[in-house]
Legacy VTK file of the C-alpha trace (Angstrom):
# vtk DataFile Version 3.0
C-alpha trace
ASCII
DATASET POLYDATA
POINTS 395 float
29.381 -12.889 -18.517
29.545 -13.864 -14.838
30.426 -10.296 -13.819
27.579 -8.942 -15.960
25.164 -11.319 -14.224
26.471 -10.294 -10.793
26.157 -6.603 -11.650
22.563 -7.253 -12.696
21.773 -8.832 -9.313
23.404 -5.951 -7.455
21.410 -3.442 -9.513
18.235 -5.370 -8.663
19.111 -5.295 -4.974
19.733 -1.562 -5.145
16.395 -1.014 -6.903
14.503 -3.068 -4.312
15.922 -0.946 -1.494
14.595 2.188 -3.206
11.026 0.978 -3.722
8.284 3.002 -2.037
6.424 0.019 -0.495
8.812 -1.328 2.129
8.264 -3.535 5.181
11.170 -4.277 7.551
11.542 -6.996 10.168
14.266 -6.273 12.733
15.468 -8.857 15.242
17.833 -8.830 18.215
20.904 -8.657 15.977
19.879 -5.165 14.897
20.427 -3.884 18.444
23.686 -5.721 19.161
25.953 -2.811 18.172
23.842 -0.554 20.363
25.003 -2.466 23.443
22.054 -4.821 23.860
22.345 -8.608 24.194
21.209 -11.385 21.894
18.669 -13.829 23.308
21.230 -16.338 24.641
23.297 -13.860 26.693
20.093 -12.138 27.864
18.778 -15.470 29.136
21.996 -16.209 31.019
22.018 -12.670 32.452
18.521 -13.094 33.891
19.203 -16.571 35.302
22.370 -15.310 37.008
20.508 -12.344 38.508
17.901 -14.701 39.975
20.483 -16.778 41.857
19.772 -16.657 45.578
16.352 -15.017 45.152
13.075 -16.435 46.500
12.040 -17.123 42.905
15.131 -19.147 41.970
13.684 -22.608 42.863
10.587 -22.022 40.713
12.511 -20.572 37.786
15.105 -23.364 37.965
12.388 -26.012 37.969
10.769 -24.494 34.893
14.110 -23.963 33.134
15.128 -27.590 33.715
11.843 -28.665 32.111
12.641 -26.898 28.822
14.571 -28.089 25.767
18.266 -27.233 25.472
17.700 -24.568 22.812
15.179 -22.691 24.993
15.619 -19.020 25.871
13.999 -16.449 28.149
10.810 -16.083 26.079
10.232 -19.840 26.274
10.742 -19.694 30.033
8.179 -16.926 30.429
5.705 -18.705 28.155
6.130 -21.911 30.188
5.642 -19.938 33.405
2.508 -18.386 31.894
1.179 -21.845 31.035
1.688 -23.040 34.625
-0.025 -19.876 35.867
-3.028 -20.629 33.657
-3.172 -24.185 35.028
-3.060 -22.898 38.608
-5.874 -20.445 37.881
-8.120 -23.322 36.781
-7.173 -25.631 39.663
-9.267 -25.780 42.860
-6.131 -25.412 44.958
-4.867 -22.468 42.873
-1.477 -24.192 42.833
0.691 -26.300 40.517
3.283 -28.929 41.310
6.592 -28.793 39.431
9.326 -31.350 40.084
7.712 -32.343 43.382
7.364 -28.784 44.730
4.075 -26.871 44.988
3.800 -23.240 43.899
0.865 -20.853 44.239
-0.299 -18.024 42.004
1.394 -15.336 44.098
4.822 -16.978 43.851
4.445 -17.342 40.083
3.391 -13.722 39.680
6.376 -12.633 41.757
8.772 -14.761 39.684
7.316 -13.400 36.452
7.787 -9.820 37.657
11.379 -10.496 38.740
12.311 -11.949 35.357
10.793 -8.985 33.546
12.569 -6.502 35.825
15.946 -8.067 35.023
15.167 -8.055 31.290
14.169 -4.409 31.545
17.457 -3.533 33.259
19.544 -5.192 30.548
17.548 -3.654 27.705
17.210 -0.153 29.148
20.764 0.349 30.433
22.598 -2.150 28.214
24.425 -5.455 28.578
27.410 -6.405 26.415
28.606 -10.002 26.443
32.067 -11.025 25.241
32.061 -14.621 23.958
35.842 -14.958 24.060
36.279 -13.940 27.695
32.778 -15.079 28.733
32.322 -11.838 30.637
29.641 -9.193 30.483
29.480 -5.433 30.956
26.268 -4.247 32.606
24.966 -0.708 32.325
23.097 1.110 35.087
21.169 4.384 35.584
24.420 6.260 36.265
26.321 4.667 33.392
24.180 3.556 30.457
26.158 1.675 27.799
23.408 1.865 25.160
24.426 3.645 21.949
21.558 4.874 19.766
23.774 6.121 16.926
23.642 2.890 14.828
19.850 3.157 14.726
19.930 6.854 13.905
22.306 6.163 10.999
19.973 3.430 9.747
16.950 5.748 9.916
18.845 8.521 8.120
19.940 6.132 5.375
16.516 4.561 4.842
14.162 7.497 5.336
16.578 10.186 4.198
18.999 9.000 1.537
16.834 6.238 0.035
13.515 8.083 0.034
14.705 11.522 -0.920
12.337 13.136 -3.413
9.422 10.789 -2.615
7.827 13.065 -0.020
4.550 13.544 -1.883
3.996 9.971 -3.048
5.616 7.608 -0.570
3.646 5.405 1.813
5.065 4.938 5.318
7.810 2.384 5.892
6.396 -0.380 8.068
8.748 -1.684 10.745
8.067 -4.903 12.627
10.474 -5.809 15.412
10.827 -8.622 17.924
12.948 -6.365 20.145
11.784 -4.913 23.461
13.977 -1.811 23.245
12.783 1.609 22.092
15.809 2.445 19.916
13.903 2.442 16.630
11.061 4.714 17.690
13.484 6.956 19.616
15.673 7.288 16.508
12.686 8.171 14.341
11.784 10.941 16.772
15.344 12.253 17.040
15.600 12.336 13.239
12.252 14.218 13.130
10.199 11.541 11.376
6.534 11.117 12.222
5.650 7.672 13.538
2.494 5.683 14.309
2.728 2.776 16.773
-0.893 2.086 17.682
-0.837 4.354 20.747
-2.427 7.752 21.304
-1.092 10.358 23.707
2.270 11.848 24.560
5.069 10.580 26.790
2.356 8.499 28.451
-0.029 7.029 25.892
-2.807 4.465 25.656
-3.196 1.693 23.108
-5.889 2.899 20.715
-5.425 0.393 17.895
-7.591 -2.708 18.111
-7.405 -6.054 16.364
-8.800 -5.856 12.832
-8.704 -2.061 12.630
-6.916 -0.400 9.720
-3.668 1.495 10.002
-3.814 5.294 9.545
-4.651 6.269 5.979
-2.244 7.773 3.472
-3.702 11.240 4.097
-2.325 11.235 7.639
1.219 11.141 6.234
3.232 9.235 8.790
6.820 8.530 7.731
6.899 5.201 9.575
4.696 2.675 11.337
6.328 0.677 14.156
4.773 -2.619 15.261
6.457 -4.437 18.161
5.581 -8.104 17.807
6.880 -9.168 21.231
6.076 -6.084 23.288
8.265 -3.386 24.801
9.968 -2.355 28.027
7.604 0.634 28.255
4.332 -1.314 27.828
2.154 -1.758 30.933
-1.348 -2.907 31.816
-3.342 -0.516 33.957
-5.734 -1.650 36.673
-8.610 -1.851 34.179
-6.743 -4.142 31.817
-5.887 -1.524 29.191
-2.451 -1.261 27.643
-0.547 1.959 28.222
2.933 3.164 27.352
4.749 4.545 30.404
8.122 6.180 30.945
10.579 4.091 32.960
10.643 5.216 36.591
7.203 6.831 36.706
5.339 6.061 39.949
1.964 6.040 38.245
-0.271 4.338 37.134
0.300 2.444 40.379
-0.019 -1.333 40.287
0.373 -1.722 36.528
1.822 -5.031 35.390
4.594 -5.179 32.815
3.537 -6.497 29.415
6.551 -7.424 27.358
6.762 -10.966 26.142
4.681 -12.800 23.594
2.843 -15.033 24.235
1.421 -14.774 27.731
-1.223 -17.239 28.865
-3.609 -14.819 30.555
-7.286 -13.957 30.145
-6.173 -10.590 28.781
-4.616 -12.129 25.682
-7.945 -13.692 24.701
-9.646 -10.313 24.343
-9.798 -7.877 21.438
-7.464 -5.648 23.417
-4.636 -8.151 22.958
-1.851 -6.134 21.317
0.062 -9.196 20.139
-2.757 -10.563 17.992
-3.258 -7.071 16.566
0.454 -6.738 15.732
0.536 -10.081 13.920
-2.636 -9.136 12.070
-0.851 -6.011 10.820
2.148 -8.121 9.762
-0.146 -10.469 7.850
-1.815 -7.610 6.017
1.447 -5.796 5.282
2.914 -8.896 3.644
-0.207 -9.305 1.519
0.074 -5.784 0.129
0.719 -6.035 -3.607
2.271 -3.476 -5.893
6.012 -4.039 -5.662
6.076 -4.811 -1.945
9.579 -5.391 -0.473
10.002 -7.245 2.816
13.517 -6.726 4.231
14.765 -8.792 7.176
17.800 -7.927 9.325
19.069 -9.128 12.705
16.505 -11.940 12.793
17.653 -15.541 13.337
14.516 -17.200 11.876
13.944 -19.031 15.156
10.349 -17.856 15.647
8.087 -20.393 13.938
5.033 -18.150 14.298
6.667 -15.350 12.317
8.143 -17.765 9.768
4.719 -19.330 9.241
3.063 -15.958 8.652
5.708 -15.115 6.040
5.271 -18.465 4.270
1.485 -18.193 4.153
1.674 -14.707 2.672
4.277 -15.625 0.048
2.212 -18.649 -1.035
-0.964 -16.616 -1.513
-2.143 -16.335 -5.162
-1.267 -12.963 -6.630
1.265 -12.095 -3.923
4.237 -10.273 -5.484
6.234 -9.456 -2.326
10.016 -9.732 -2.637
11.995 -10.892 0.412
15.437 -9.430 1.104
17.024 -11.409 3.943
20.300 -10.183 5.455
21.644 -13.021 7.573
24.837 -14.760 8.707
25.599 -18.099 7.088
26.938 -20.599 9.649
28.994 -23.742 9.122
25.670 -25.573 8.763
24.606 -23.214 5.991
21.606 -20.887 5.814
18.831 -20.897 8.424
16.499 -23.797 7.649
13.533 -21.563 6.830
15.488 -19.614 4.209
16.893 -22.792 2.709
13.330 -24.043 2.239
12.000 -20.746 0.899
14.698 -20.490 -1.767
13.538 -23.840 -3.154
9.826 -22.954 -3.191
8.030 -22.049 -6.422
8.172 -18.435 -5.216
11.888 -18.743 -4.386
12.808 -16.396 -7.237
11.320 -13.622 -5.099
13.679 -14.465 -2.225
17.106 -12.805 -2.085
19.487 -13.787 0.715
22.631 -11.764 1.463
25.270 -13.433 3.650
28.961 -12.933 4.325
29.595 -15.471 1.533
27.557 -13.755 -1.177
24.033 -13.526 -2.588
21.443 -16.289 -3.090
18.317 -16.032 -5.229
16.058 -19.012 -5.781
18.303 -21.893 -6.848
21.183 -19.565 -7.745
24.086 -18.791 -5.427
26.228 -17.871 -3.849
27.133 -15.184 -6.359
28.580 -11.717 -5.780
31.105 -13.412 -3.549
33.694 -11.337 -1.674
37.339 -11.237 -2.613
39.353 -14.230 -1.466
40.182 -14.088 2.228
37.463 -11.559 3.048
33.758 -11.519 3.838
30.855 -9.302 2.867
29.520 -7.242 5.735
26.107 -6.501 4.217
24.349 -9.077 6.419
24.963 -7.007 9.590
22.862 -4.048 10.726
25.796 -1.703 10.057
26.324 -3.381 6.684
22.685 -2.889 5.721
22.948 0.763 6.712
26.025 1.111 4.508
24.186 -0.610 1.659
21.259 1.805 1.994
23.552 4.811 2.136
26.117 3.938 -0.529
24.560 1.227 -2.668
26.072 -2.194 -3.518
29.105 -0.548 -5.104
30.018 1.090 -1.814
29.133 -1.885 0.383
32.230 -3.229 2.082
33.500 -6.638 1.071
LINES 1 396
395 0 1 2 3 4 5 6 7 8 9 10 11 12 13 14 15 16 17 18 19 20 21 22 23 24 25 26 27 28 29 30 31 32 33 34 35 36 37 38 39 40 41 42 43 44 45 46 47 48 49 50 51 52 53 54 55 56 57 58 59 60 61 62 63 64 65 66 67 68 69 70 71 72 73 74 75 76 77 78 79 80 81 82 83 84 85 86 87 88 89 90 91 92 93 94 95 96 97 98 99 100 101 102 103 104 105 106 107 108 109 110 111 112 113 114 115 116 117 118 119 120 121 122 123 124 125 126 127 128 129 130 131 132 133 134 135 136 137 138 139 140 141 142 143 144 145 146 147 148 149 150 151 152 153 154 155 156 157 158 159 160 161 162 163 164 165 166 167 168 169 170 171 172 173 174 175 176 177 178 179 180 181 182 183 184 185 186 187 188 189 190 191 192 193 194 195 196 197 198 199 200 201 202 203 204 205 206 207 208 209 210 211 212 213 214 215 216 217 218 219 220 221 222 223 224 225 226 227 228 229 230 231 232 233 234 235 236 237 238 239 240 241 242 243 244 245 246 247 248 249 250 251 252 253 254 255 256 257 258 259 260 261 262 263 264 265 266 267 268 269 270 271 272 273 274 275 276 277 278 279 280 281 282 283 284 285 286 287 288 289 290 291 292 293 294 295 296 297 298 299 300 301 302 303 304 305 306 307 308 309 310 311 312 313 314 315 316 317 318 319 320 321 322 323 324 325 326 327 328 329 330 331 332 333 334 335 336 337 338 339 340 341 342 343 344 345 346 347 348 349 350 351 352 353 354 355 356 357 358 359 360 361 362 363 364 365 366 367 368 369 370 371 372 373 374 375 376 377 378 379 380 381 382 383 384 385 386 387 388 389 390 391 392 393 394
């Protein structure tokens, strides 16, 4: 009976991954095999690169003011908050740990941090926990491998959606990553994609907060919404968001826009891309009709995203099913998932870890053979699951 029950759960999982209405959330773990760092190593990389620079005292002062679990996005948000305070002050300065800093020094520090992030994300940075050493790519020797993303796109938009060409809505991808691997893979695999921009290699942000996504008649294969920005997003001199190729000398003095949130006047306007992206996430999760929300490579450490998911799942009439692929640590599941599984809508939450499958108050079931682990929680494991089904997923 137990095996029959497990087979039933695996069949359900397989069916969910073949549904037409799919929304995916991809976090930093999805780009790890591509040669990009997780948030912790990325933070350490940037702090090391700033050693000896003019901006080091300011960045160190801000970093020392943060909680132990903070990472580079928290640092930039804190820096943005200080910048906003300085803008409102008569002196146009702020005092941190007894030292005074002006707007120019904060802008310079912000730009330096973003430049180092861009280097690691564009050319690659691999960190080895055991040896505590890192391999850094450069323009002459990029260590970024796009093949894992291309395999994922082929499995999801090719294998899984074969035969749905005339009746499938686009797959909606939301990602917290700054890299362009997903949209590049979609292009290389010849899938049409909408990302809120209009143009070519250089494009301008045409989507505004509250506006609808392209209609079904426009037939995009995928929509890509980057919740935390991108290494190719810039502000032009008029305050408009544009997408620019790395290394281009124009549009001149454009500022990098990458990290959410940023405490600037720009973010308070309707042109704010971050509010628009979260609005799209909110609406995608509220879409009924067999909606599946799959999560991979995400650590559930972003309370804003977690809150949006909870609000949507609690809404009356919502029938979205969550498929969360995540590593189970010695402390158990991420706190958010542990809570969701116990909610009244927990039966619509499926969690796949190296130890098995959880659904509502059931689990772990579908456990691996003794002495082994299931690999379906990894990005490569999810790709294998999409391509070969639960029966072919490695244990």
